[in-house]
N, C-alpha and C positions, 0 to 999 in steps of 0.2 A: 791297176791292181790286178793280179792274176792269181787264180786258184785252180788246182786240178780237182776234178770231180769224178768220182768212181760211179759209173752206172753199169755195173755188171762187168762184162768182158770188154766194154767199150769205154775208153777214157777220153774225156774232153777237157779243155782248159777254158774256164770262164774268165772273160776279160771285161772289165768295166771301163767304158769310155766316158770321160768327163763330159758333162753336158751343161747347158745353161741353167741358171736359177737353181743350182744344186741338184738337178736331175741327172740321170745317167742312163746310158743305153748298155745293154748286155749283149755280148756275142759269145758264141761257143765255137772255139777252134779245136779241131781234132788233134789230139796228142799224136805225134808220129807213131805209126804202127797201128793206130786205132782204125775203126771201120766207119765212124760217123762222118757224114759230110759236114762242111762248115755252114752254119746258119747264124742269123742275127736276130736278137729280140729288140725291136725299136723302143726308144724312150717314149714316155707318155706325151711329151711336147712335140714330137715329130708329126709331120703331116701323114694322115692315114685315110684309107677309103671307108672304113667302117669301125664302129665301136660297139662292143658287147658288154653289157653290164648285167649283173645278176642281183635279184631282189633278196636281201637277207631275210630269212624266214624262220630259221631254227632257233627257238628260244634259248637252249643251252649254249649256243655259240654267241648269242647277243643278249645276255641277261639284262633285262630292264631297258633295252635300247631299241626295241622294235617299234614303239609308238610313233616316233617322228619319221619313220622310213617313208611312208606314202608322201608326206610333205616334201621330204628331201628329194625324192625322185621327181616329183612334180616340178620342183625348182630346177633340176637338171634339164628336164624337157623344155621348160620355159627359156632357160639360158641358151640352150642349143638353138632353139627356134629364133630367138631374138638376134643372135649373131649370124646364124646360117639358115635363113628362112627357106632356102631351096632344098634343104636336107629332108629326107623322109625316113621313117623307121617303122619297125614292127615290134610286137611284144608277145611273149608266151605266158599264158596264165590259165588258171583253172576256171571252169564255168562258174563255180560259186563265187569266185573273186570278181568276175565280170559283173555279176549281179550285185555283189556286196558294195562295190565301188562304182555304182551306176552313175554317180555325179561327175566322174573324171573324164568320161569319154568325149564330151563336147570339146573340152580343151585339148585332149589328146589328138582328136581329129584336126582341130585348127592348127596344131603344132606339127602336123605332118605324119601322124600315125595312119598307115595304109591298111594294115591287117593285123589280126590277132590269131595266134596259133593256140588252139584249145584241144585238149585230149578228150574227145567225146567217147572214144573207145567202142561203145556199143549203143544200140537203142533198145536193148532189152533191159528193163529196170532190175530184174533179178540178177543178171550178170553184173550190172553196175554196183549192186550191193555187195556181191561177192568180191569185187575188185576194190571195194571201199573208195569209190570215186568221189563221193560227196555231192553228187548231183543226180537228178532224174532226167529222162528224155525231155519231159515238158520244160524243165528249167534250161536245158540246152537250147531249145527253140526260143525261149525268152531271151537268152544271151545273144543268139544270132540276130534276132529282131532288134534288140537294143543297140547293138553295134551298128547295124545297117541304118538305123535312124540317124546316125551321125556320119554316115558315109564310110564306115570301116567294115571291111570284109572279114569274115571268120574263115580261117584255113584249118579245118578239123583234122586231127589225127585219129585213126581208128585202130582197134585191135580186134578184128572180126573173129579170130579163131582162138577159142579157149576150150578147155575140156568139156564145157557145158554147152558149146555152140551147136546149133543145128543149121542146115542149109537155109531154113526159113528165117533164122536170125540174120543171116548174111543178106538175104533178099530184102529184109526190112531196112538194113543199113543202106543198100543201094537205092531203094525207093525213097528213103528219107533224104538222101543226097539230091535226088532229082526233084522231089517235092519242094525242097527249100532252096532250089536254084544254087546248088553247091557243086555241080559237076565240074566246073572250071576251077574250083577251089581245092579239090582233093586230088593229090597225086595218086596215080593208079596203083602204085606199090602199097598204098594204104589198105587196099582191099585184100591184101595177101598176108598181112602181119599176123604172126602166131605168138601166143603168150610165151615169154621166156621166164623160166623158173630157176633163178640162180641159187646157190647155196646161201642159206640164211634168209631167204624170202619169207615174209610174214604169211604168204599164202600157204606155206608148208604146214601151218597150224590148222588148216581147214581139212576136216576129214573127207569132205566131198571132193577134194583135190587129190589127196594121197592115194585114193583107190585107182587113179588114172596114171600114176607116176611109175616110171621105170627107175633103175638104179642111177645114181649120180654119175655123169660122164665128165671127168676132169678136163679132157681135151676140149670140150664144148662149154665148160664152165656152167653147166645147167643140168637139170633133170629132164629127160625126155618124157613125153606123155602122149597118150592116145585119147582121142575124143570119145565121149560116151556114144556118139553117133558116128560110126565109121564113114558115113557119107560126107560128113564135114571134113574129115581128113583128106578124102579123095578130092573134094572141091578145092581145098586149099592148094593142093598140088597142081590141079588144073589151072587155077587162076594165076599161080606163080609163073607157070610156063607161058600162059597167054600174055601176061604183063611184060615178061622178059622179051617175048617176040615183038610185042607192040613197041616197046622202047627201042629195040634194035632197028625197027623199021621207021622210027620217028613218026609214028602214026598220030593222027589228029586226036585231040582229047575226046571229042564227042564220039568218034568211031570206037576208040578203046573202051569207053564207058558202055557203049551199046553192046559190044562183044562180051564184056564182063557181065552185064545184066542178063544177056541171053544165056550165058553159061550157068549163072546162078538160078535162073528160072528153070532151066533144064534139070538141075540138081534137085529142085523142089518138086519136080513132076508136073510143072505148069507149061512146059514148052509145047506139049501136044495139044493143049486146049486153045480156045479162041484168044486172039490177041487182046490184051487189056487196053483200055483207053490210054492213048499216048500221054506220057508225062513230059511236059515241056522241060528241056534241059537248060533253058536260059542261055545267056551269053557265055561262050567259051573263049572269048578273045579279050585281051586287055585287062584281065583281072590281075591285081598285084600278087606277086609270088616270090619265093626264094629262087635263086639262080639254078638250083638243082633240087630234085626230090628230097624231101626230108622226112624222117620218121625216127621214132625212138622205141 
C-alpha cells in the first residue's frame, strides 16, 4: 500500500511492508524531486537495540484508565526480564513518584533497572515552589537514598539558572552533588541549564517572572529574561564556556567538576578565602549512564 504524504515543501511516499502476524513495517521513500532522504520505520516485531515506553499520566487522555497502569508496567518489566534477563533499563520519573511507589524499586532493581533520571532542578526550596516541582530538597535526598538501597543510581537533571537564581544557589547545587556522591551521575552540561520560557508557559502567570522578561522572540520560540542578580547571568555564561571546552578536550569528570566548583566559588566571593574542607567526590568510574549527555 502506498500513500503520498505532504509535509510542507518536502513530499514523501509512505509504503507499508506486509509483516508477520498482521504487523507491518513503514518506510518513507522520497518522492522524485523531494529533499528528504529515504528512511525506514521498523515493525514492532523486528529485532532492535532499545525500547522506549512512556507512562500514560494525563487523565483527559486516559479517562478512567490510569488505575491499572502501574500494574501493567510492572508486568512489562517482569516479562522482559523473564525472557531476556541480560537486558538492563533505566526510567525517568519525578521525585514524588519515586517516594510514592517506594515498594516497586526492589523488583525494578532485580529486573535490571540501573538508574533513574529525576528532575531535581534546584536545591533552593523557594525556587522549587516557583517551578511547581512537587518536591523539596529533603525529599530529593530521601529518593536518592531509597534508590541506592536497592542498588539503583539517580541521575539528576538540574536547571540552575532561573530569574531568581543567585551564584550562592548554584554553589549549593554543586555542593549537594558532591555531598551525595553524585559527581559521576551529573553530566557537566547540567550545571549550565537556563530556564526556557516558551509561549503559553504557566510560569507567565507569575508576576515575579514577568518583571524579568523581554519581548517574545519568535525565532527562539521563547521569552528572553535577565536574572535579578546580574552575577548569575555572568556565571551561566562562564560555566557554559568552561563545559564546552572541557567536553572538547574530553576532560575527566572529576577534573571538570573541580573546575566548575572553583568557578562557582569565585562567583560567590569565596575563592579568596581559606580552602573549605574537601568534599569527597566518590567514584567517577563505572556509574551507569546514557551514551551521551542528556538534558531537557
